[in-house]
Structures are given as structure tokens and as C-alpha cells.
C-alpha positions as a Markdown table, in Angstrom:
| # | Residue | x | y | z |
|---|---|---|---|---|
| 1 | Met | -8.4 | -4.5 | -5.2 |
| 2 | Asn | -10.7 | -3.8 | -2.3 |
| 3 | Ser | -12.4 | -0.4 | -2.7 |
| 4 | Leu | -12.9 | 0.0 | 1.0 |
| 5 | Leu | -9.2 | -0.3 | 1.5 |
| 6 | Val | -8.6 | 2.2 | -1.2 |
| 7 | Glu | -11.0 | 4.6 | 0.4 |
| 8 | Glu | -9.4 | 4.2 | 3.8 |
| 9 | Ala | -5.8 | 4.5 | 2.5 |
| 10 | Ser | -6.8 | 7.7 | 0.6 |
| 11 | Thr | -7.5 | 9.3 | 3.9 |
| 12 | Ile | -3.9 | 8.7 | 4.9 |
| 13 | Val | -2.2 | 9.5 | 1.6 |
| 14 | Thr | -4.5 | 12.2 | 0.3 |
| 15 | Glu | -2.7 | 12.8 | -3.1 |
| 16 | Pro | -4.1 | 10.1 | -5.4 |
| 17 | Asn | -0.9 | 10.0 | -7.6 |
| 18 | Leu | 1.3 | 9.5 | -4.6 |
| 19 | Leu | -1.0 | 6.7 | -3.3 |
| 20 | Ile | -0.9 | 5.0 | -6.6 |
| 21 | Thr | 2.9 | 5.2 | -6.8 |
| 22 | Leu | 3.3 | 3.9 | -3.2 |
| 23 | Val | 1.0 | 1.0 | -3.7 |
| 24 | Ser | 2.4 | 0.1 | -7.1 |
| 25 | Gln | 6.0 | 0.1 | -5.8 |
| 26 | Arg | 5.0 | -2.1 | -2.8 |
| 27 | Val | 3.0 | -4.5 | -5.0 |
| 28 | Lys | 6.1 | -4.9 | -7.2 |
| 29 | Glu | 8.2 | -5.7 | -4.1 |
| 30 | Leu | 5.6 | -8.2 | -2.8 |
| 31 | Ala | 5.4 | -9.9 | -6.2 |
| 32 | Gln | 9.2 | -10.2 | -6.2 |
| 33 | Gly | 9.1 | -12.0 | -2.8 |
| 34 | Ala | 9.2 | -9.4 | -0.1 |
| 35 | Ser | 7.5 | -10.4 | 3.1 |
| 36 | Pro | 4.2 | -8.7 | 4.0 |
| 37 | Leu | 4.5 | -6.3 | 6.9 |
| 38 | Val | 0.9 | -7.1 | 8.1 |
| 39 | Gln | -1.1 | -10.2 | 8.8 |
| 40 | Thr | -2.6 | -11.5 | 5.6 |
| 41 | Leu | -5.5 | -13.7 | 4.6 |
| 42 | Pro | -5.3 | -16.1 | 1.6 |
| 43 | Ser | -8.0 | -14.1 | -0.2 |
| 44 | Met | -5.9 | -10.8 | -0.1 |
| 45 | Thr | -4.2 | -9.7 | -3.3 |
| 46 | Thr | -0.8 | -8.0 | -3.3 |
| 47 | Ala | -2.6 | -4.7 | -3.7 |
| 48 | Asp | -4.8 | -5.4 | -0.7 |
| 49 | Ile | -1.7 | -6.2 | 1.3 |
| 50 | Ala | 0.0 | -3.0 | 0.2 |
| 51 | Leu | -3.1 | -0.9 | 1.0 |
| 52 | Thr | -3.4 | -2.5 | 4.4 |
| 53 | Glu | 0.3 | -1.7 | 5.1 |
| 54 | Val | -0.4 | 2.0 | 4.3 |
| 55 | Ile | -3.5 | 2.0 | 6.5 |
| 56 | Gln | -1.6 | 0.4 | 9.4 |
| 57 | Gly | 1.3 | 2.9 | 9.0 |
| 58 | Lys | 3.8 | 0.1 | 8.0 |
| 59 | Ile | 4.8 | 2.0 | 4.7 |
| 60 | Arg | 4.7 | 5.6 | 3.9 |
| 61 | Ile | 6.2 | 8.2 | 1.5 |
| 62 | Leu | 9.1 | 10.1 | 2.7 |
| 63 | Ala | 9.6 | 13.8 | 1.9 |
| 64 | Glu | 12.7 | 13.0 | -0.1 |
| 65 | Asp | 10.7 | 10.5 | -2.3 |
| 66 | Met | 8.3 | 13.4 | -3.2 |
| 67 | Ala | 11.1 | 15.6 | -4.6 |
């Protein structure tokens, strides 16, 4: 997992536990065959892809998910 991506994503989702939950759920979806919502490179891990999706605003936590 790219620490620069983690740092940038944490400025968008400021609560660490929520960021972990969001990225973990998306990593699971990607591992199960979901298509990435961003352009990827062969060197990117599923966590890097999920973090990039957060950074680019492709995925986010809804208020109802926080309840």
C-alpha cells in the first residue's frame, strides 16, 4: 500500500477507522472481480486502486453507512 496515497486519502476521509473500513470493503469488491473506477497501472495493488478511487471522489461513505 502506497503511503502517499494513504496520506492523501486521509485528507478526504479524516476519520481513520472510516477510511480503513471504506478501503477494506472496496479491496474486497475488487478482489471479487469488480472493475476499477479509475485508470490503473500494473504495479497498483487493490489497496492502491481503492485509495485512488477515494482520492478521485469515485467512492465515498454515505451518512447512512456511518449510522
